[in-house]
Each structure stands twice: as structure tokens, then as C-alpha cells.
Residue frames as a rotation matrix with the C-alpha (Angstrom) as fourth column:
LYS 1
-0.280 0.298 -0.913 -14.64
0.465 0.874 0.142 1.66
0.840 -0.385 -0.383 7.27
LEU 2
-0.642 -0.056 -0.764 -14.57
0.759 -0.185 -0.624 4.02
-0.106 -0.981 0.161 10.24
GLY 3
0.316 0.889 0.332 -16.87
0.925 -0.366 0.100 6.57
0.211 0.275 -0.938 8.60
ASN 4
-0.063 -0.440 -0.896 -14.55
0.659 -0.693 0.294 9.54
-0.750 -0.571 0.334 9.08
GLY 5
0.711 0.373 -0.596 -15.36
-0.165 -0.735 -0.657 11.07
-0.683 0.566 -0.461 5.69
ILE 6
0.678 -0.463 0.571 -13.34
0.730 0.333 -0.597 11.51
0.086 0.822 0.563 2.53
CYS 7
0.011 -0.782 -0.623 -9.97
0.561 -0.511 0.651 13.23
-0.827 -0.357 0.433 2.80
PRO 8
0.902 0.359 -0.238 -9.85
0.045 -0.628 -0.777 16.28
-0.429 0.690 -0.583 0.49
VAL 9
0.164 -0.928 0.334 -6.67
0.675 0.353 0.648 15.11
-0.720 0.119 0.684 -1.26
VAL 10
0.127 -0.089 0.988 -7.18
0.929 -0.339 -0.149 17.23
0.348 0.937 0.040 -4.38
ASP 11
0.853 0.247 0.460 -7.69
0.103 -0.943 0.316 20.40
0.512 -0.222 -0.830 -2.33
LEU 12
0.801 -0.593 -0.089 -4.80
0.104 -0.008 0.995 19.61
-0.590 -0.805 0.055 0.01
ARG 13
0.015 -0.825 0.564 -2.39
0.890 0.268 0.368 19.08
-0.455 0.497 0.739 -2.89
ALA 14
0.325 0.179 0.928 -3.62
0.724 -0.679 -0.122 22.25
0.609 0.712 -0.351 -4.60
ALA 15
0.966 0.063 0.252 -2.86
-0.112 -0.773 0.624 24.15
0.235 -0.631 -0.739 -1.39
GLY 16
0.211 -0.977 -0.006 0.68
-0.626 -0.130 -0.769 22.74
0.750 0.166 -0.640 -1.35
ALA 17
0.430 -0.015 0.903 0.22
-0.834 0.377 0.404 20.21
-0.346 -0.926 0.150 1.44
GLN 18
-0.661 -0.642 -0.389 2.32
-0.711 0.701 0.052 17.06
0.239 0.311 -0.920 1.41
VAL 19
0.429 0.865 0.259 -0.04
-0.887 0.458 -0.062 14.12
-0.173 -0.203 0.964 1.00
SER 20
-0.757 -0.580 -0.303 0.76
-0.624 0.779 0.068 10.44
0.196 0.240 -0.951 1.32
LEU 21
0.432 0.882 -0.188 -1.25
-0.806 0.471 0.359 7.25
0.405 -0.003 0.914 1.42
GLY 22
-0.708 -0.682 -0.182 -0.71
-0.519 0.678 -0.520 4.25
0.478 -0.274 -0.835 3.60
THR 23
0.293 0.735 -0.612 -2.25
0.144 0.599 0.788 1.67
0.945 -0.319 0.069 5.83
ASP 24
-0.194 -0.353 0.915 -2.40
-0.741 -0.559 -0.372 2.45
0.643 -0.750 -0.153 9.51
GLY 25
-0.856 -0.151 0.495 -3.30
-0.460 0.659 -0.595 -0.95
-0.236 -0.737 -0.633 10.85
THR 26
-0.834 0.520 -0.186 -5.88
0.314 0.723 0.615 -3.66
0.454 0.455 -0.766 10.59
ALA 27
-0.552 0.668 -0.499 -8.26
0.541 -0.169 -0.824 -1.78
-0.634 -0.725 -0.268 12.89
SER 28
-0.085 0.539 -0.838 -9.23
-0.366 -0.799 -0.477 0.46
-0.927 0.266 0.265 9.99
ASN 29
0.074 0.189 -0.979 -8.87
-0.995 -0.054 -0.086 -1.74
-0.069 0.980 0.184 6.92
ASN 30
0.686 0.305 0.661 -8.27
-0.470 0.879 0.083 -5.37
-0.555 -0.368 0.746 7.92
ASN 31
0.910 -0.217 0.355 -5.71
0.379 0.782 -0.494 -6.23
-0.170 0.584 0.794 5.25
LEU 32
0.291 -0.839 -0.460 -2.79
-0.044 -0.492 0.869 -3.75
-0.956 -0.233 -0.180 5.03
ASP 33
0.022 -0.214 0.977 -2.98
0.911 0.408 0.069 -4.04
-0.413 0.888 0.204 1.22
LEU 34
-0.400 -0.281 -0.872 -1.60
0.090 -0.959 0.267 -0.81
-0.912 0.028 0.409 -0.20
PHE 35
-0.983 0.081 0.164 -2.85
0.166 0.016 0.986 -1.68
0.077 0.997 -0.029 -3.69
ARG 36
-0.158 0.984 -0.081 -6.44
0.933 0.176 0.313 -1.85
0.322 -0.026 -0.946 -2.42
GLU 37
0.072 0.144 -0.987 -5.94
0.691 -0.721 -0.054 1.42
-0.719 -0.678 -0.151 -0.56
VAL 38
-0.762 -0.393 -0.515 -4.68
-0.054 -0.753 0.656 3.36
-0.645 0.528 0.552 -3.59
ASP 39
-0.792 0.554 0.256 -7.48
0.470 0.286 0.835 1.92
0.390 0.782 -0.487 -5.75
PHE 40
0.125 0.904 -0.408 -10.19
0.982 -0.055 0.180 2.90
0.140 -0.424 -0.895 -3.28
GLY 41
-0.077 -0.228 -0.971 -8.54
0.566 -0.811 0.146 6.19
-0.821 -0.539 0.191 -2.33
THR 42
-0.950 -0.284 -0.134 -8.28
0.041 -0.534 0.844 7.31
-0.311 0.796 0.519 -5.95
LYS 43
-0.563 0.807 0.180 -11.86
0.615 0.263 0.744 6.26
0.553 0.529 -0.644 -6.69
VAL 44
0.204 0.679 -0.705 -13.29
0.955 -0.295 -0.008 8.20
-0.213 -0.672 -0.709 -3.73
GLN 45
-0.527 -0.413 -0.743 -11.46
0.214 -0.910 0.354 11.30
-0.822 0.028 0.568 -4.97
ALA 46
-0.948 0.265 0.177 -13.28
0.160 -0.084 0.984 10.84
0.275 0.961 0.038 -8.29
PHE 47
-0.095 0.952 -0.290 -16.53
0.923 0.194 0.333 10.58
0.374 -0.236 -0.897 -6.34
LYS 48
0.106 0.084 -0.991 -15.73
0.760 -0.649 0.026 13.74
-0.641 -0.756 -0.133 -4.37
TYR 49
-0.249 -0.389 -0.887 -14.25
-0.107 -0.899 0.424 15.90
-0.963 0.200 0.182 -7.16
GLY 50
0.737 0.483 -0.473 -15.16
-0.536 -0.009 -0.844 14.25
-0.412 0.876 0.252 -10.45
VAL 51
0.764 -0.409 0.500 -13.44
0.534 0.835 -0.133 11.84
-0.363 0.369 0.856 -12.79
GLY 52
0.430 -0.698 0.572 -9.89
0.694 -0.149 -0.704 12.78
0.577 0.700 0.420 -13.70
LYS 53
0.805 -0.104 0.584 -9.25
-0.336 -0.891 0.304 15.20
0.489 -0.441 -0.752 -10.84
LEU 54
0.245 -0.782 0.573 -6.74
-0.751 0.221 0.623 12.76
-0.614 -0.582 -0.533 -9.36
PRO 55
0.573 -0.059 -0.818 -5.21
-0.699 0.487 -0.524 10.86
0.429 0.872 0.238 -12.30
ALA 56
0.964 -0.184 -0.189 -3.54
0.238 0.917 0.319 7.49
0.115 -0.353 0.929 -11.69
VAL 57
0.151 -0.973 0.176 -0.08
0.541 -0.067 -0.839 8.96
0.828 0.222 0.516 -12.33
GLU 58
-0.088 -0.128 0.988 -0.66
-0.577 -0.802 -0.155 11.42
0.812 -0.583 -0.004 -9.47
SER 59
0.847 0.415 0.331 -1.78
-0.513 0.477 0.714 8.62
0.138 -0.775 0.617 -7.16
VAL 60
0.681 -0.683 -0.263 1.46
0.611 0.728 -0.311 6.77
0.404 0.051 0.913 -7.90
LYS 61
-0.185 -0.730 0.658 3.39
0.072 -0.678 -0.732 9.93
0.980 -0.088 0.178 -7.04
ILE 62
0.358 0.410 0.839 1.45
-0.791 -0.345 0.506 10.12
0.497 -0.844 0.200 -3.75
LEU 63
0.997 0.043 -0.067 2.53
-0.009 0.894 0.447 6.54
0.079 -0.445 0.892 -2.98
THR 64
0.448 -0.893 0.030 6.18
0.846 0.413 -0.336 7.15
0.288 0.176 0.941 -3.80
ILE 65
-0.462 -0.796 0.390 7.98
0.642 -0.604 -0.473 10.48
0.612 0.032 0.790 -3.97
GLU 66
-0.053 0.492 0.869 5.26
-0.359 -0.821 0.443 12.54
0.932 -0.289 0.220 -2.29
ALA 67
0.899 0.294 -0.326 5.08
0.150 0.492 0.858 10.07
0.412 -0.820 0.398 0.60
ALA 68
0.112 -0.947 -0.300 8.85
0.954 0.187 -0.235 10.37
0.278 -0.260 0.925 0.93
ARG 69
-0.498 -0.250 0.830 8.57
0.174 -0.967 -0.187 14.19
0.850 0.051 0.525 0.95
ALA 70
0.493 0.776 0.394 5.82
-0.313 -0.264 0.912 14.05
0.812 -0.573 0.112 3.60
LEU 71
0.901 -0.212 -0.377 8.17
0.427 0.577 0.696 12.00
0.070 -0.789 0.611 5.78
ARG 72
0.748 -0.653 -0.116 11.09
-0.647 -0.757 0.087 14.31
-0.144 0.010 -0.989 4.91
MET 73
0.169 -0.660 0.732 12.93
-0.046 0.736 0.675 11.29
-0.985 -0.148 0.094 3.51
ASP 74
0.946 0.323 0.032 12.86
0.016 0.053 -0.998 12.16
-0.324 0.945 0.045 -0.20
HIS 75
0.338 -0.903 -0.266 16.64
-0.939 -0.303 -0.165 12.46
0.068 0.306 -0.950 -0.23
LEU 76
-0.549 -0.541 0.637 16.79
-0.656 0.751 0.072 8.75
-0.517 -0.378 -0.767 0.74
VAL 77
-0.675 0.436 0.595 13.70
0.490 0.868 -0.080 7.07
-0.551 0.238 -0.800 -0.78
GLY 78
0.101 0.890 -0.445 10.68
0.002 -0.447 -0.894 7.66
-0.995 0.089 -0.047 -2.99
SER 79
0.831 0.088 -0.550 12.29
-0.540 -0.109 -0.834 7.36
-0.134 0.990 -0.043 -6.40
LEU 80
0.670 -0.626 0.399 14.85
0.584 0.776 0.237 5.16
-0.458 0.075 0.886 -8.10
GLU 81
0.834 -0.489 0.257 17.99
-0.146 -0.644 -0.751 7.20
0.532 0.589 -0.608 -8.62
PRO 82
0.019 -0.925 -0.379 21.67
0.454 0.346 -0.821 7.05
0.891 -0.156 0.426 -7.71
GLY 83
-0.780 -0.459 0.425 22.35
-0.176 -0.491 -0.853 7.57
0.600 -0.741 0.302 -4.01
LYS 84
-0.056 0.831 0.553 18.89
-0.984 -0.139 0.108 6.53
0.167 -0.538 0.826 -2.85
SER 85
-0.445 -0.025 0.895 17.87
-0.488 0.845 -0.219 3.28
-0.751 -0.534 -0.389 -1.22
ALA 86
-0.752 0.179 -0.635 17.08
-0.534 0.399 0.745 0.55
0.387 0.899 -0.205 -3.73
ASP 87
-0.621 0.676 0.397 13.57
-0.106 0.430 -0.897 -0.26
-0.777 -0.599 -0.195 -2.45
LEU 88
-0.480 0.458 -0.748 11.41
-0.876 -0.194 0.442 -1.86
0.058 0.867 0.494 -5.12
ILE 89
-0.032 0.510 0.860 8.93
-0.210 0.837 -0.505 -4.53
-0.977 -0.197 0.080 -6.01
ILE 90
-0.876 -0.112 -0.469 8.61
-0.482 0.182 0.857 -6.57
-0.011 0.977 -0.214 -9.16
LEU 91
-0.063 0.957 0.284 5.09
-0.624 0.185 -0.759 -7.46
-0.779 -0.225 0.586 -10.20
SER 92
-0.790 0.013 0.613 3.89
0.411 0.753 0.514 -10.34
-0.454 0.658 -0.600 -12.30
THR 93
-0.441 0.648 -0.622 1.60
-0.697 -0.683 -0.217 -9.08
-0.565 0.338 0.753 -15.06
GLU 94
-0.931 -0.003 -0.366 0.41
-0.256 0.719 0.646 -12.50
0.261 0.695 -0.670 -16.23
ALA 95
-0.688 0.725 0.010 -2.86
0.432 0.421 -0.797 -12.75
-0.583 -0.544 -0.603 -14.27
PRO 96
-0.229 0.678 0.699 -6.13
0.955 0.016 0.297 -12.12
0.190 0.735 -0.651 -16.15
HIS 97
0.684 0.547 -0.482 -6.82
0.656 -0.750 0.080 -8.88
-0.318 -0.371 -0.872 -14.26
ALA 98
0.054 -0.769 -0.637 -3.54
0.066 -0.634 0.771 -7.46
-0.996 -0.084 0.016 -15.62
VAL 99
-0.813 -0.377 0.443 -4.18
0.400 0.191 0.896 -8.16
-0.423 0.906 -0.004 -19.29
PRO 100
0.200 -0.818 0.540 -4.06
0.798 -0.184 -0.573 -6.01
0.568 0.546 0.616 -21.34
ILE 101
0.111 -0.249 -0.962 -2.13
0.708 -0.660 0.253 -3.11
-0.698 -0.709 0.103 -19.86
TYR 102
0.520 0.140 0.843 -2.73
0.756 -0.535 -0.377 0.12
0.398 0.833 -0.383 -21.75
ASP 103
0.352 -0.374 0.858 -1.35
-0.375 -0.896 -0.236 2.47
0.858 -0.238 -0.456 -19.13
TRP 104
-0.322 -0.600 -0.732 1.13
0.405 0.612 -0.680 1.40
0.856 -0.515 0.047 -16.44
TYR 105
-0.923 0.002 0.384 -0.07
-0.312 -0.587 -0.748 3.95
0.224 -0.810 0.542 -13.89
SER 106
0.024 0.998 0.058 -3.70
-0.950 0.004 0.311 2.87
0.310 -0.063 0.949 -14.31
TYR 107
0.251 -0.013 -0.968 -2.63
-0.021 1.000 -0.019 -0.74
0.968 0.025 0.250 -13.96
LEU 108
-0.719 -0.629 -0.296 -0.78
0.288 0.117 -0.950 0.02
0.632 -0.769 0.097 -10.70
VAL 109
-0.833 0.413 0.369 -3.66
-0.553 -0.636 -0.538 2.03
0.013 -0.652 0.758 -9.23
TYR 110
-0.004 1.000 0.005 -6.73
-0.993 -0.004 -0.118 0.13
-0.118 -0.005 0.993 -10.43
SER 111
0.631 0.298 -0.716 -5.65
-0.544 0.828 -0.134 -3.42
0.553 0.474 0.685 -11.33
ALA 112
-0.336 -0.871 -0.357 -2.53
-0.292 0.457 -0.840 -4.48
0.895 -0.178 -0.408 -9.45
SER 113
0.814 0.578 0.057 -2.91
-0.295 0.327 0.898 -6.63
0.500 -0.748 0.437 -6.38
HIS 114
0.281 -0.713 0.643 -0.68
-0.905 0.026 0.425 -7.73
-0.320 -0.701 -0.637 -3.52
THR 115
0.570 -0.017 0.821 -0.84
0.037 0.999 -0.005 -11.18
-0.821 0.033 0.570 -5.08
ASP 116
0.960 -0.235 0.152 1.00
0.141 -0.061 -0.988 -9.79
0.241 0.970 -0.026 -8.13
VAL 117
0.508 -0.825 0.248 4.11
-0.861 -0.477 0.178 -8.97
-0.029 -0.304 -0.952 -6.10
ARG 118
0.861 -0.260 -0.438 6.74
0.060 0.906 -0.418 -11.49
0.505 0.334 0.796 -7.16
ASP 119
-0.011 -0.944 -0.331 9.98
0.873 0.152 -0.464 -10.02
0.488 -0.294 0.822 -5.80
THR 120
0.966 0.221 0.132 10.86
0.133 -0.867 0.480 -7.36
0.221 -0.446 -0.867 -3.23
MET 121
-0.055 -0.997 -0.057 14.07
0.808 -0.011 -0.589 -5.52
0.586 -0.078 0.806 -2.51
VAL 122
0.968 0.250 0.009 14.82
0.190 -0.759 0.622 -3.17
0.162 -0.601 -0.783 0.37
CYS 123
0.602 -0.790 -0.112 18.07
-0.568 -0.524 0.635 -1.21
-0.560 -0.319 -0.765 0.55
GLY 124
0.060 -0.577 -0.814 19.30
-0.966 0.173 -0.194 -3.31
0.253 0.798 -0.547 -2.35
ARG 125
-0.839 -0.324 0.437 18.74
-0.468 0.839 -0.276 -6.56
-0.277 -0.436 -0.856 -0.42
LEU 126
-0.414 0.687 -0.597 16.46
-0.466 0.403 0.788 -9.12
0.782 0.604 0.153 -2.04
LEU 127
-0.632 0.254 0.732 13.86
-0.724 0.141 -0.675 -10.13
-0.275 -0.957 0.095 0.57
MET 128
0.211 0.724 0.656 11.44
-0.148 0.687 -0.711 -12.13
-0.966 0.053 0.252 -1.58
LYS 129
-0.652 -0.402 -0.643 12.15
-0.709 0.021 0.705 -13.95
-0.270 0.915 -0.299 -4.83
ASN 130
-0.661 0.484 -0.574 9.47
-0.240 0.588 0.772 -15.73
0.711 0.648 -0.273 -6.85
ARG 131
0.296 0.884 0.362 7.04
-0.541 -0.158 0.826 -15.19
0.787 -0.440 0.432 -3.95
GLN 132
0.544 -0.205 -0.813 9.33
0.621 0.750 0.226 -16.98
0.564 -0.628 0.536 -1.49
LEU 133
0.900 -0.251 0.355 10.58
-0.415 -0.740 0.529 -15.11
0.130 -0.624 -0.771 1.58
LEU 134
0.427 -0.830 -0.358 14.35
0.027 0.407 -0.913 -15.46
0.904 0.380 0.196 1.75
HIS 135
-0.560 -0.785 0.266 15.21
-0.147 -0.222 -0.964 -14.38
0.816 -0.579 0.009 5.30
CYS 136
-0.587 0.388 0.710 12.37
-0.785 -0.060 -0.616 -15.52
-0.196 -0.920 0.340 7.57
ASP 137
-0.959 0.282 -0.020 10.15
0.279 0.955 0.104 -18.50
0.049 0.094 -0.994 8.21
GLU 138
-0.626 0.762 0.164 6.67
-0.573 -0.592 0.567 -17.48
0.529 0.261 0.807 7.06
LYS 139
0.085 0.689 -0.720 4.96
0.137 0.708 0.693 -20.56
0.987 -0.157 -0.034 8.53
ALA 140
-0.405 -0.308 -0.861 6.52
0.869 0.164 -0.468 -19.97
0.285 -0.937 0.201 11.96
ILE 141
-0.998 0.047 0.043 5.48
-0.056 -0.974 -0.219 -16.31
0.031 -0.221 0.975 11.88
LEU 142
-0.332 0.939 -0.088 1.90
-0.532 -0.109 0.840 -17.19
0.779 0.326 0.536 10.91
ASN 143
0.023 0.301 -0.953 1.70
0.562 0.785 0.261 -19.81
0.827 -0.541 -0.151 13.67
GLU 144
-0.742 -0.347 -0.574 2.85
0.671 -0.384 -0.634 -17.26
0.000 -0.856 0.518 16.23
VAL 145
-0.866 0.481 0.138 0.31
-0.436 -0.860 0.264 -14.72
0.245 0.169 0.955 14.97
LYS 146
-0.064 0.872 -0.486 -2.46
-0.129 0.475 0.870 -17.34
0.990 0.118 0.082 15.26
GLN 147
-0.230 -0.088 -0.969 -1.43
0.857 0.454 -0.245 -18.03
0.461 -0.887 -0.028 18.85
TRP 148
-0.962 -0.114 -0.250 -1.52
0.220 -0.865 -0.451 -14.32
-0.165 -0.488 0.857 19.68
GLY 149
-0.603 0.798 0.004 -4.89
-0.477 -0.364 0.800 -14.08
0.640 0.481 0.600 17.92
GLN 150
0.025 0.589 -0.808 -6.25
0.429 0.724 0.541 -16.79
0.903 -0.360 -0.234 20.21
ARG 151
-0.573 -0.311 -0.759 -4.92
0.819 -0.184 -0.543 -14.96
0.029 -0.933 0.360 23.27
VAL 152
-0.972 0.235 -0.003 -6.55
-0.235 -0.971 0.049 -11.69
0.008 0.048 0.999 22.18
TYR 153
-0.306 0.907 -0.291 -9.82
-0.271 0.211 0.939 -13.49
0.913 0.366 0.181 21.40
GLN 154
-0.051 0.242 -0.969 -9.84
0.763 0.635 0.118 -15.15
0.644 -0.733 -0.217 24.83
LEU 155
-0.826 -0.285 -0.486 -9.03
0.538 -0.655 -0.530 -11.88
-0.168 -0.700 0.695 26.58
ASN 156
-0.811 0.580 0.076 -11.85
-0.470 -0.724 0.504 -10.11
0.347 0.374 0.860 24.74
ALA 157
-0.087 0.797 -0.598 -14.26
0.084 0.604 0.793 -12.93
0.993 0.019 -0.119 25.61
SER 158
-0.267 -0.051 -0.962 -13.35
0.922 0.278 -0.270 -12.75
0.281 -0.959 -0.027 29.30
LEU 159
-0.973 -0.092 -0.211 -13.74
0.153 -0.943 -0.297 -8.95
-0.172 -0.321 0.931 29.33
GLN 160
-0.586 0.810 -0.022 -17.18
-0.444 -0.298 0.845 -9.17
0.678 0.505 0.534 27.73
LYS 161
-0.098 0.538 -0.837 -18.35
0.544 0.734 0.408 -11.55
0.833 -0.415 -0.364 30.48
ARG 162
-0.800 -0.315 -0.511 -17.66
0.598 -0.357 -0.717 -8.91
0.043 -0.879 0.474 33.14
């Protein structure tokens, strides 16, 4: 969106650099949807280097264990194993875009959507079950965000009049 070019992920990884993928705010992507980011990010690597140079399984590693290594947190997160934080999501695979699944990594990178997330767990604590937030009031949060959005809009409008 910002036109900064395509990150040379394949070259960086080949050189031994720690690479991760994330969303840095709505100023650069508008949605904070990590599934859309990995889909697009993997596809632009194919455009830059050729098909297959960054396989889906490698993109999933970049999202998980390699991101944890880049943050120097791989001893705590990034993979499901004893002694690490139980951070996970459970996806529904019943939507038309998920059927059929031939390869789980390709599904995660190219087909999965934020709308497929059914359950989330962080540090072993269930935060969302059957798409219902368990520990916060989503409607109240959205109302507050809308109010802040109106304030920001009004402030921008008044600054543009100057």
C-alpha cells in the first residue's frame, strides 16, 4: 500500500537473517488480518523470485517459530511443545473456500481467513470460544472505537480548514 517495494525475504533467509511477518497498524494495511498478509506476502515473493521459492510451509514457519526467533522468544513461544506458552487458534474448515484441503500449509497461507478463527487460546487461557469473546464486551469496545474515530475525523477536518 505504501509503495516501499518488495522485501527480499528469500535472500534474507538464505543469508541467515531472522525474518518474521506481521501487521504494523492500520496505516499500512487497514485490517490487521495476518492471514491476508501471509497470503499476499508469499505471493509477492513468487512474483519476485519465481513460483516455489517460498513454499507455504516456509511461510508458516515465518509466522510462527521464525517470528519467535526474531523476537528472541523462541524458548517461550512459536511452537507447541512442553514448557512453552499454549498460544493457539482453532479454525473452522467448513466454509466453501476451505474445501477441499489438499495441503494444510497451503490452506493456512492461501485460503484461511480471519473469519475462520473459531477459538483462541493465549497462555493456556481460552479467550474466544465458538467466535464469542469470553473476557471482554466486544460491543462496548466497538462503540468506544467509533467514538474515538469520530474525534479523529473531526480533528482532521478542523486541521484541514486551517
